[in-house]
BATOR-106674 format. One line per 4 residues: number of its first residue (from 1); their letters; for each residue x, y negated, z of C-alpha. Coordinates in steps of 0.5 Angstrom, whole numbers, plus 2048, in hexadecimal, padded with zeros to 3 digits. Layout:
NUM) A) X/Y/Z | ...
//
This chain:
1) MTDP) 798/7DD/7C5 | 795/7E4/7C9 | 78E/7E7/7C5 | 78A/7E8/7CB
5) DRPS) 786/7ED/7C6 | 78C/7F1/7C4 | 790/7F6/7C9 | 798/7F3/7CB
9) EHVQ) 79B/7F8/7C9 | 7A2/7FA/7CF | 7A9/7FD/7CC | 7AC/801/7D0
13) RGLY) 7B3/801/7D2 | 7B8/801/7D7 | 7BA/7FC/7DC | 7BE/7F6/7D9
17) YDEL) 7C5/7F4/7DE | 7C1/7EF/7E2 | 7BB/7F4/7E4 | 7C0/7F9/7E6
21) EVGA) 7C2/7F9/7ED | 7C7/7FC/7F2 | 7C5/800/7F6 | 7BF/803/7F3
25) RYLH) 7BE/80A/7F1 | 7B8/80D/7EA | 7B6/813/7EC | 7B6/816/7E4
29) RPGR) 7AE/81B/7E3 | 7AE/820/7DF | 7B4/824/7E2 | 7B6/828/7DD
33) TATE) 7B5/82F/7DC | 7BC/832/7D9 | 7BB/838/7D4 | 7BF/83E/7D1
37) ADNV) 7BD/83B/7CA | 7C0/834/7CD | 7C6/837/7D0 | 7C8/83B/7CA
41) LFSS) 7C6/836/7C3 | 7CB/830/7C8 | 7D0/835/7CA | 7D1/836/7C2
45) LTMN) 7D0/82E/7C0 | 7D6/82E/7C4 | 7DA/833/7C2 | 7DA/835/7CA
49) TQAL) 7DB/83D/7C8 | 7DC/83F/7D1 | 7D9/845/7D3 | 7D6/843/7D8
53) HLDA) 7CF/83F/7D4 | 7CF/843/7CE | 7D1/84C/7D0 | 7CC/84E/7D6
57) AFAA) 7D0/855/7D6 | 7D7/850/7D7 | 7D3/84C/7DC | 7D0/851/7E0
61) GQPF) 7D7/852/7E4 | 7D9/84D/7E6 | 7D8/849/7EC | 7D1/846/7EB
65) GQRL) 7CF/84C/7E7 | 7CB/849/7E2 | 7CC/844/7DC | 7CD/83D/7DE
69) MNSM) 7CB/837/7DA | 7D1/834/7D7 | 7D2/82C/7DC | 7D2/828/7D6
73) WTLA) 7CA/828/7D4 | 7C9/828/7DB | 7CF/821/7DB | 7CB/81F/7D5
77) TMVG) 7C3/821/7D7 | 7C5/81D/7DE | 7C7/818/7DA | 7C2/818/7D4
81) ASVS) 7BC/819/7DA | 7BF/811/7DD | 7BD/80E/7D5 | 7B6/80C/7D6
85) QITQ) 7B8/809/7DB | 7BD/807/7DC | 7C1/805/7D6 | 7BC/806/7D0
89) GTLV) 7BC/7FF/7CC | 7C0/7FC/7D1 | 7C7/7FF/7D1 | 7CB/7FD/7CC
93) AQLG) 7D2/801/7CE | 7D4/808/7D2 | 7D9/807/7D5 | 7DC/80D/7D9
97) LTDV) 7DA/812/7DC | 7DF/814/7E3 | 7DE/819/7E9 | 7DB/81D/7E5
101) SFPA) 7D8/825/7EA | 7D4/82B/7EA | 7D5/82D/7F0 | 7CF/832/7EF
105) PLFH) 7CD/836/7EA | 7C6/835/7E5 | 7C3/83A/7E2 | 7BF/83D/7DC
109) GDTL) 7B8/83A/7E0 | 7BA/835/7E3 | 7B8/82F/7E3 | 7BD/829/7E4
113) YTET) 7BA/823/7E7 | 7BE/81D/7E7 | 7BE/817/7EB | 7C3/80F/7E9
117) EVTA) 7C5/80B/7EF | 7C8/803/7ED | 7CE/803/7F1 | 7D2/7FD/7EF
121) KRLS) 7D1/7F8/7E9 | 7D4/7F2/7E6 | 7D4/7ED/7E1 | 7D8/7EE/7DB
125) SSRP) 7DE/7E9/7DA | 7E0/7E9/7D3 | 7D9/7EB/7D1 | 7D3/7E6/7D1
129) GQGI) 7CD/7E8/7D3 | 7CE/7EF/7D6 | 7D1/7F2/7DB | 7D3/7F8/7DE
133) VTLR) 7D0/7FD/7E3 | 7D2/804/7E7 | 7CD/80A/7E6 | 7CE/80F/7EB
137) HTGR) 7CA/815/7E9 | 7C8/81B/7EC | 7C4/822/7E9 | 7BF/826/7EE
141) NQHG) 7BF/82C/7EC | 7B6/82F/7EE | 7B9/830/7F6 | 7BB/829/7F7
145) EVVA) 7C3/82C/7F7 | 7CA/826/7F3 | 7CA/82A/7EC | 7CE/824/7E9
149) LATR) 7D0/81F/7EA | 7D4/819/7E7 | 7D5/811/7E7 | 7D4/80E/7E0
153) TALM) 7D7/807/7DD | 7D1/803/7D9 | 7D2/7FD/7D6 | 7CC/7FA/7D7
157) WCTP) 7C7/7F4/7D3 | 7C4/7EE/7D7 | 7BE/7EB/7D6 | 7BE/7E8/7D1
161) DTPE) 7BA/7E1/7D4 | 7BC/7E1/7DA | 7C4/7DB/7DB | 7CA/7DF/7DC
165) ETP) 7CD/7DF/7E3 | 7D4/7DD/7E4 | 7D9/7E3/7E6
//
């Protein structure tokens, strides 16, 4: 029963398998500005001592002339940006990442903007009430230049009260 004197409650969540449409694009906002602290902390936490991330003097003599953001930070942040809009509470498990590339560098002070396209989906043949979704993440800097791409396969819950389709 609904109490007219009490405001309704809404739980933030991602989208269920049934709510995702192949071809739909999700623009995740706000973007995330990469900082030197992000780069040093992430590189240190992951034991990545690459001088291109940590040594300004060394990086100054390399082709990009400055430190690069750790590409794994870029990947993790790109995927993370999609969580609240797509998979929060509706993901069973991440199954894999493929076709990961970094066509342009990301530097301290750049802002990473992410979009996700649903490229495929099918019901699971072995896990009733779940479906497999393929997501294509694209990360761009503040100039619109593509800095990261990744294809992610995710096992998603179907809407709990929706009757299951036959594959």
